[in-house]
N, CA, C and O atoms as CSV, one atom per row, in Angstrom:
chain,resi,resn,atom,element,x,y,z
A,1,UNK,N,N,-3.842,24.977,18.827
A,1,UNK,CA,C,-4.235,23.794,19.569
A,1,UNK,C,C,-5.684,23.968,20.022
A,1,UNK,O,O,-6.068,25.051,20.464
A,2,UNK,N,N,-6.481,22.921,19.916
A,2,UNK,CA,C,-7.884,23.036,20.320
A,2,UNK,C,C,-8.051,23.186,21.838
A,2,UNK,O,O,-7.207,22.752,22.622
A,3,UNK,N,N,-9.160,23.809,22.221
A,3,UNK,CA,C,-9.450,24.025,23.637
A,3,UNK,C,C,-10.461,23.004,24.136
A,3,UNK,O,O,-10.366,22.543,25.274
A,4,UNK,N,N,-11.414,22.652,23.309
A,4,UNK,CA,C,-12.476,21.723,23.697
A,4,UNK,C,C,-11.905,20.309,23.824
A,4,UNK,O,O,-11.089,19.865,23.016
A,5,UNK,N,N,-12.366,19.622,24.870
A,5,UNK,CA,C,-11.823,18.297,25.195
A,5,UNK,C,C,-11.978,17.293,24.053
A,5,UNK,O,O,-11.046,16.548,23.750
A,6,UNK,N,N,-13.140,17.270,23.427
A,6,UNK,CA,C,-13.365,16.324,22.330
A,6,UNK,C,C,-12.489,16.656,21.121
A,6,UNK,O,O,-12.058,15.759,20.396
A,7,UNK,N,N,-12.231,17.933,20.909
A,7,UNK,CA,C,-11.371,18.351,19.797
A,7,UNK,C,C,-9.922,17.958,20.054
A,7,UNK,O,O,-9.198,17.604,19.124
A,8,UNK,N,N,-9.501,18.020,21.309
A,8,UNK,CA,C,-8.147,17.593,21.687
A,8,UNK,C,C,-7.983,16.103,21.405
A,8,UNK,O,O,-6.977,15.670,20.843
A,9,UNK,N,N,-8.991,15.326,21.807
A,9,UNK,CA,C,-8.941,13.874,21.575
A,9,UNK,C,C,-8.924,13.585,20.071
A,9,UNK,O,O,-8.171,12.728,19.610
A,10,UNK,N,N,-9.742,14.290,19.323
A,10,UNK,CA,C,-9.804,14.086,17.877
A,10,UNK,C,C,-8.450,14.390,17.225
A,10,UNK,O,O,-8.024,13.684,16.310
A,11,UNK,N,N,-7.778,15.444,17.702
A,11,UNK,CA,C,-6.466,15.802,17.160
A,11,UNK,C,C,-5.449,14.708,17.442
A,11,UNK,O,O,-4.631,14.383,16.581
A,12,UNK,N,N,-5.493,14.140,18.639
A,12,UNK,CA,C,-4.574,13.050,18.994
A,12,UNK,C,C,-4.838,11.823,18.132
A,12,UNK,O,O,-3.905,11.181,17.650
A,13,UNK,N,N,-6.118,11.501,17.938
A,13,UNK,CA,C,-6.473,10.348,17.114
A,13,UNK,C,C,-6.019,10.546,15.666
A,13,UNK,O,O,-5.558,9.606,15.020
A,14,UNK,N,N,-6.151,11.753,15.174
A,14,UNK,CA,C,-5.746,12.063,13.809
A,14,UNK,C,C,-4.256,11.841,13.618
A,14,UNK,O,O,-3.830,11.312,12.590
A,15,UNK,N,N,-3.462,12.242,14.603
A,15,UNK,CA,C,-2.009,12.062,14.520
A,15,UNK,C,C,-1.650,10.584,14.466
A,15,UNK,O,O,-0.809,10.177,13.665
A,16,UNK,N,N,-2.282,9.783,15.311
A,16,UNK,CA,C,-2.002,8.345,15.346
A,16,UNK,C,C,-2.402,7.687,14.029
A,16,UNK,O,O,-1.652,6.883,13.475
A,17,UNK,N,N,-3.593,8.035,13.529
A,17,UNK,CA,C,-4.069,7.451,12.267
A,17,UNK,C,C,-3.185,7.845,11.100
A,17,UNK,O,O,-2.898,7.027,10.226
A,18,UNK,N,N,-2.755,9.097,11.085
A,18,UNK,CA,C,-1.898,9.565,10.003
A,18,UNK,C,C,-0.583,8.798,9.988
A,18,UNK,O,O,-0.111,8.392,8.926
A,19,UNK,N,N,0.008,8.600,11.157
A,19,UNK,CA,C,1.267,7.847,11.230
A,19,UNK,C,C,1.080,6.420,10.721
A,19,UNK,O,O,1.936,5.894,10.010
A,20,UNK,N,N,-0.028,5.804,11.084
A,20,UNK,CA,C,-0.311,4.441,10.644
A,20,UNK,C,C,-0.510,4.383,9.132
A,20,UNK,O,O,-0.012,3.471,8.471
A,21,UNK,N,N,-1.238,5.358,8.585
A,21,UNK,CA,C,-1.482,5.393,7.143
A,21,UNK,C,C,-0.201,5.645,6.360
A,21,UNK,O,O,0.027,5.032,5.317
A,22,UNK,N,N,0.630,6.545,6.864
A,22,UNK,CA,C,1.889,6.846,6.191
A,22,UNK,C,C,2.782,5.604,6.168
A,22,UNK,O,O,3.440,5.327,5.165
A,23,UNK,N,N,2.803,4.859,7.272
A,23,UNK,CA,C,3.617,3.637,7.332
A,23,UNK,C,C,3.132,2.613,6.306
A,23,UNK,O,O,3.940,1.967,5.639
A,24,UNK,N,N,1.818,2.467,6.181
A,24,UNK,CA,C,1.273,1.519,5.211
A,24,UNK,C,C,1.583,1.959,3.784
A,24,UNK,O,O,1.933,1.131,2.943
A,25,UNK,N,N,1.458,3.248,3.506
A,25,UNK,CA,C,1.778,3.760,2.170
A,25,UNK,C,C,3.256,3.573,1.855
A,25,UNK,O,O,3.618,3.246,0.725
A,26,UNK,N,N,4.108,3.780,2.853
A,26,UNK,CA,C,5.546,3.612,2.651
A,26,UNK,C,C,5.860,2.151,2.325
A,26,UNK,O,O,6.654,1.872,1.427
A,27,UNK,N,N,5.243,1.227,3.047
A,27,UNK,CA,C,5.438,-0.197,2.781
A,27,UNK,C,C,4.998,-0.550,1.365
A,27,UNK,O,O,5.665,-1.316,0.669
A,28,UNK,N,N,3.874,0.015,0.952
A,28,UNK,CA,C,3.350,-0.227,-0.385
A,28,UNK,C,C,4.323,0.277,-1.455
A,28,UNK,O,O,4.617,-0.437,-2.414
A,29,UNK,N,N,4.819,1.499,-1.292
A,29,UNK,CA,C,5.745,2.058,-2.270
A,29,UNK,C,C,7.037,1.258,-2.337
A,29,UNK,O,O,7.570,1.024,-3.422
A,30,UNK,N,N,7.543,0.838,-1.176
A,30,UNK,CA,C,8.783,0.057,-1.149
A,30,UNK,C,C,8.600,-1.276,-1.855
A,30,UNK,O,O,9.484,-1.723,-2.586
A,31,UNK,N,N,7.451,-1.915,-1.639
A,31,UNK,CA,C,7.186,-3.200,-2.278
A,31,UNK,C,C,7.080,-3.045,-3.795
A,31,UNK,O,O,7.594,-3.873,-4.547
A,32,UNK,N,N,6.411,-1.984,-4.237
A,32,UNK,CA,C,6.275,-1.742,-5.676
A,32,UNK,C,C,7.644,-1.475,-6.306
A,32,UNK,O,O,7.953,-2.010,-7.371
A,33,UNK,N,N,8.462,-0.652,-5.653
A,33,UNK,CA,C,9.784,-0.335,-6.179
A,33,UNK,C,C,10.680,-1.566,-6.192
A,33,UNK,O,O,11.476,-1.747,-7.114
A,34,UNK,N,N,10.552,-2.416,-5.167
A,34,UNK,CA,C,11.360,-3.637,-5.109
A,34,UNK,C,C,11.018,-4.555,-6.272
A,34,UNK,O,O,11.904,-5.178,-6.857
A,35,UNK,N,N,9.729,-4.641,-6.611
A,35,UNK,CA,C,9.326,-5.489,-7.737
A,35,UNK,C,C,9.831,-4.918,-9.056
A,35,UNK,O,O,10.326,-5.664,-9.901
A,36,UNK,N,N,9.714,-3.610,-9.242
A,36,UNK,CA,C,10.165,-2.996,-10.490
A,36,UNK,C,C,11.674,-3.142,-10.649
A,36,UNK,O,O,12.169,-3.346,-11.757
A,37,UNK,N,N,12.402,-3.037,-9.540
A,37,UNK,CA,C,13.858,-3.149,-9.588
A,37,UNK,C,C,14.303,-4.568,-9.916
A,37,UNK,O,O,15.217,-4.766,-10.716
A,38,UNK,N,N,13.656,-5.562,-9.296
A,38,UNK,CA,C,14.034,-6.962,-9.509
A,38,UNK,C,C,12.776,-7.815,-9.565
A,38,UNK,O,O,12.356,-8.357,-8.542
A,39,UNK,N,N,12.167,-7.945,-10.737
A,39,UNK,CA,C,10.934,-8.732,-10.855
A,39,UNK,C,C,11.167,-10.211,-10.554
A,39,UNK,O,O,11.979,-10.867,-11.206
A,40,UNK,N,N,10.452,-10.721,-9.566
A,40,UNK,CA,C,10.483,-12.142,-9.248
A,40,UNK,C,C,9.143,-12.506,-8.621
A,40,UNK,O,O,8.324,-11.636,-8.325
A,41,UNK,N,N,8.936,-13.794,-8.426
A,41,UNK,CA,C,7.662,-14.248,-7.869
A,41,UNK,C,C,7.481,-13.746,-6.438
A,41,UNK,O,O,6.371,-13.390,-6.042
A,42,UNK,N,N,8.561,-13.715,-5.664
A,42,UNK,CA,C,8.439,-13.274,-4.267
A,42,UNK,C,C,8.155,-11.776,-4.177
A,42,UNK,O,O,7.325,-11.350,-3.374
A,43,UNK,N,N,8.838,-10.974,-4.996
A,43,UNK,CA,C,8.574,-9.538,-4.949
A,43,UNK,C,C,7.190,-9.209,-5.508
A,43,UNK,O,O,6.550,-8.251,-5.074
A,44,UNK,N,N,6.733,-10.006,-6.470
A,44,UNK,CA,C,5.380,-9.825,-7.006
A,44,UNK,C,C,4.338,-10.091,-5.929
A,44,UNK,O,O,3.414,-9.299,-5.748
A,45,UNK,N,N,4.482,-11.195,-5.219
A,45,UNK,CA,C,3.512,-11.524,-4.176
A,45,UNK,C,C,3.571,-10.519,-3.031
A,45,UNK,O,O,2.541,-10.200,-2.439
A,46,UNK,N,N,4.764,-10.017,-2.710
A,46,UNK,CA,C,4.891,-9.013,-1.648
A,46,UNK,C,C,4.196,-7.717,-2.050
A,46,UNK,O,O,3.528,-7.089,-1.229
A,47,UNK,N,N,4.349,-7.319,-3.299
A,47,UNK,CA,C,3.709,-6.095,-3.777
A,47,UNK,C,C,2.188,-6.241,-3.795
A,47,UNK,O,O,1.469,-5.333,-3.378
A,48,UNK,N,N,1.701,-7.380,-4.277
A,48,UNK,CA,C,0.258,-7.604,-4.301
A,48,UNK,C,C,-0.314,-7.670,-2.888
A,48,UNK,O,O,-1.418,-7.187,-2.639
A,49,UNK,N,N,0.431,-8.263,-1.975
A,49,UNK,CA,C,0.001,-8.332,-0.585
A,49,UNK,C,C,-0.066,-6.937,0.037
A,49,UNK,O,O,-0.994,-6.631,0.787
A,50,UNK,N,N,0.904,-6.106,-0.271
A,50,UNK,CA,C,0.916,-4.733,0.255
A,50,UNK,C,C,-0.277,-3.946,-0.287
A,50,UNK,O,O,-0.884,-3.153,0.433
A,51,UNK,N,N,-0.604,-4.167,-1.545
A,51,UNK,CA,C,-1.766,-3.497,-2.140
A,51,UNK,C,C,-3.043,-3.951,-1.442
A,51,UNK,O,O,-3.892,-3.128,-1.098
A,52,UNK,N,N,-3.180,-5.257,-1.234
A,52,UNK,CA,C,-4.370,-5.785,-0.572
A,52,UNK,C,C,-4.500,-5.254,0.854
A,52,UNK,O,O,-5.602,-4.960,1.317
A,53,UNK,N,N,-3.379,-5.134,1.535
A,53,UNK,CA,C,-3.392,-4.610,2.907
A,53,UNK,C,C,-3.853,-3.157,2.912
A,53,UNK,O,O,-4.641,-2.762,3.772
A,54,UNK,N,N,-3.374,-2.362,1.966
A,54,UNK,CA,C,-3.772,-0.956,1.884
A,54,UNK,C,C,-5.267,-0.824,1.605
A,54,UNK,O,O,-5.919,0.070,2.144
A,55,UNK,N,N,-5.807,-1.697,0.776
A,55,UNK,CA,C,-7.241,-1.670,0.488
A,55,UNK,C,C,-8.031,-2.046,1.738
A,55,UNK,O,O,-9.047,-1.428,2.056
A,56,UNK,N,N,-7.553,-3.054,2.431
A,56,UNK,CA,C,-8.237,-3.515,3.638
A,56,UNK,C,C,-8.285,-2.423,4.707
A,56,UNK,O,O,-9.245,-2.342,5.474
A,57,UNK,N,N,-7.264,-1.598,4.756
A,57,UNK,CA,C,-7.200,-0.523,5.750
A,57,UNK,C,C,-7.787,0.792,5.228
A,57,UNK,O,O,-7.631,1.834,5.864
A,58,UNK,N,N,-8.457,0.747,4.079
A,58,UNK,CA,C,-9.094,1.917,3.465
A,58,UNK,C,C,-8.120,3.043,3.168
A,58,UNK,O,O,-8.479,4.217,3.266
A,59,UNK,N,N,-6.893,2.699,2.807
A,59,UNK,CA,C,-5.906,3.692,2.422
A,59,UNK,C,C,-5.889,3.840,0.909
A,59,UNK,O,O,-5.575,4.903,0.375
A,60,UNK,N,N,-6.233,2.756,0.233
A,60,UNK,CA,C,-6.227,2.734,-1.220
A,60,UNK,C,C,-7.608,2.303,-1.700
A,60,UNK,O,O,-8.211,1.392,-1.133
A,61,UNK,N,N,-8.104,2.958,-2.743
A,61,UNK,CA,C,-9.389,2.592,-3.321
A,61,UNK,C,C,-9.268,1.244,-4.030
A,61,UNK,O,O,-8.215,0.928,-4.584
A,62,UNK,N,N,-10.331,0.453,-4.016
A,62,UNK,CA,C,-10.260,-0.889,-4.606
A,62,UNK,C,C,-10.022,-0.850,-6.112
A,62,UNK,O,O,-9.368,-1.744,-6.650
A,63,UNK,N,N,-10.541,0.171,-6.807
A,63,UNK,CA,C,-10.294,0.272,-8.247
A,63,UNK,C,C,-8.853,0.649,-8.532
A,63,UNK,O,O,-8.257,0.164,-9.494
A,64,UNK,N,N,-8.295,1.506,-7.706
A,64,UNK,CA,C,-6.890,1.882,-7.839
A,64,UNK,C,C,-6.015,0.656,-7.607
A,64,UNK,O,O,-5.038,0.430,-8.322
A,65,UNK,N,N,-6.380,-0.132,-6.597
A,65,UNK,CA,C,-5.626,-1.342,-6.287
A,65,UNK,C,C,-5.691,-2.324,-7.448
A,65,UNK,O,O,-4.687,-2.941,-7.805
A,66,UNK,N,N,-6.869,-2.465,-8.033
A,66,UNK,CA,C,-7.039,-3.364,-9.163
A,66,UNK,C,C,-6.169,-2.930,-10.340
A,66,UNK,O,O,-5.540,-3.758,-11.000
A,67,UNK,N,N,-6.141,-1.632,-10.589
A,67,UNK,CA,C,-5.326,-1.098,-11.685
A,67,UNK,C,C,-3.840,-1.344,-11.435
A,67,UNK,O,O,-3.109,-1.724,-12.349
A,68,UNK,N,N,-3.398,-1.128,-10.205
A,68,UNK,CA,C,-1.988,-1.335,-9.879
A,68,UNK,C,C,-1.600,-2.809,-9.952
A,68,UNK,O,O,-0.501,-3.141,-10.395
A,69,UNK,N,N,-2.495,-3.690,-9.519
A,69,UNK,CA,C,-2.207,-5.126,-9.596
A,69,UNK,C,C,-2.157,-5.582,-11.051
A,69,UNK,O,O,-1.356,-6.448,-11.403
A,70,UNK,N,N,-3.004,-5.007,-11.893
A,70,UNK,CA,C,-2.973,-5.339,-13.312
A,70,UNK,C,C,-1.650,-4.892,-13.932
A,70,UNK,O,O,-1.072,-5.597,-14.759
A,71,UNK,N,N,-1.181,-3.720,-13.525
A,71,UNK,CA,C,0.098,-3.227,-14.019
A,71,UNK,C,C,1.246,-4.129,-13.562
A,71,UNK,O,O,2.180,-4.395,-14.318
A,72,UNK,N,N,1.163,-4.593,-12.319
A,72,UNK,CA,C,2.178,-5.524,-11.816
A,72,UNK,C,C,2.172,-6.817,-12.622
A,72,UNK,O,O,3.226,-7.336,-12.988
A,73,UNK,N,N,0.979,-7.329,-12.892
A,73,UNK,CA,C,0.867,-8.574,-13.652
A,73,UNK,C,C,1.413,-8.403,-15.069
A,73,UNK,O,O,2.079,-9.292,-15.600
A,74,UNK,N,N,1.125,-7.257,-15.669
A,74,UNK,CA,C,1.617,-6.976,-17.012
A,74,UNK,C,C,3.143,-6.908,-17.018
A,74,UNK,O,O,3.790,-7.442,-17.919
A,75,UNK,N,N,3.713,-6.255,-16.015
A,75,UNK,CA,C,5.162,-6.149,-15.906
A,75,UNK,C,C,5.781,-7.519,-15.661
A,75,UNK,O,O,6.828,-7.842,-16.221
A,76,UNK,N,N,5.132,-8.322,-14.824
A,76,UNK,CA,C,5.633,-9.666,-14.522
A,76,UNK,C,C,5.625,-10.543,-15.777
A,76,UNK,O,O,6.563,-11.299,-16.031
A,77,UNK,N,N,4.562,-10.426,-16.545
A,77,UNK,CA,C,4.460,-11.222,-17.767
A,77,UNK,C,C,5.540,-10.819,-18.757
A,77,UNK,O,O,6.144,-11.671,-19.408
A,78,UNK,N,N,5.779,-9.525,-18.869
A,78,UNK,CA,C,6.824,-9.040,-19.784
A,78,UNK,C,C,8.223,-9.474,-19.335
A,78,UNK,O,O,9.108,-9.704,-20.159
A,79,UNK,N,N,8.404,-9.581,-18.010
A,79,UNK,CA,C,9.711,-10.000,-17.480
A,79,UNK,C,C,9.850,-11.516,-17.423
A,79,UNK,O,O,10.921,-12.034,-17.106
A,80,UNK,N,N,8.770,-12.225,-17.730
A,80,UNK,CA,C,8.828,-13.689,-17.716
A,80,UNK,C,C,8.718,-14.298,-16.329
A,80,UNK,O,O,9.180,-15.414,-16.093
A,81,UNK,N,N,8.100,-13.555,-15.407
A,81,UNK,CA,C,7.937,-14.049,-14.021
A,81,UNK,C,C,6.634,-14.821,-13.936
A,81,UNK,O,O,5.587,-14.338,-14.367
A,82,UNK,N,N,6.701,-16.026,-13.376
A,82,UNK,CA,C,5.503,-16.820,-13.171
A,82,UNK,C,C,5.096,-16.706,-11.716
A,82,UNK,O,O,5.939,-16.854,-10.832
A,83,UNK,N,N,3.804,-16.441,-11.440
A,83,UNK,CA,C,3.363,-16.325,-10.034
A,83,UNK,C,C,3.512,-17.655,-9.307
A,83,UNK,O,O,3.310,-18.729,-9.873
A,84,UNK,N,N,3.869,-17.543,-8.042
A,84,UNK,CA,C,4.110,-18.742,-7.239
A,84,UNK,C,C,2.820,-19.427,-6.851
A,84,UNK,O,O,2.846,-20.454,-6.172
């Protein structure tokens, strides 16, 4: 455990940020798995929204997000899902 006051504060902030990031990543993974399990327009939009949220919060790189959204679109097209 740190002794310096600023280091203590930094450690507390790190814990809070990590919990927030893990929650966002978990939401993203659940949305992606839900779409793969049952492709539909609603699950597609939920997955894309989760990706956009992760990018906005700097958890996911924008190029990674673009690649994942392209993969979702490709899967949706193969499953015959039309975006809402």
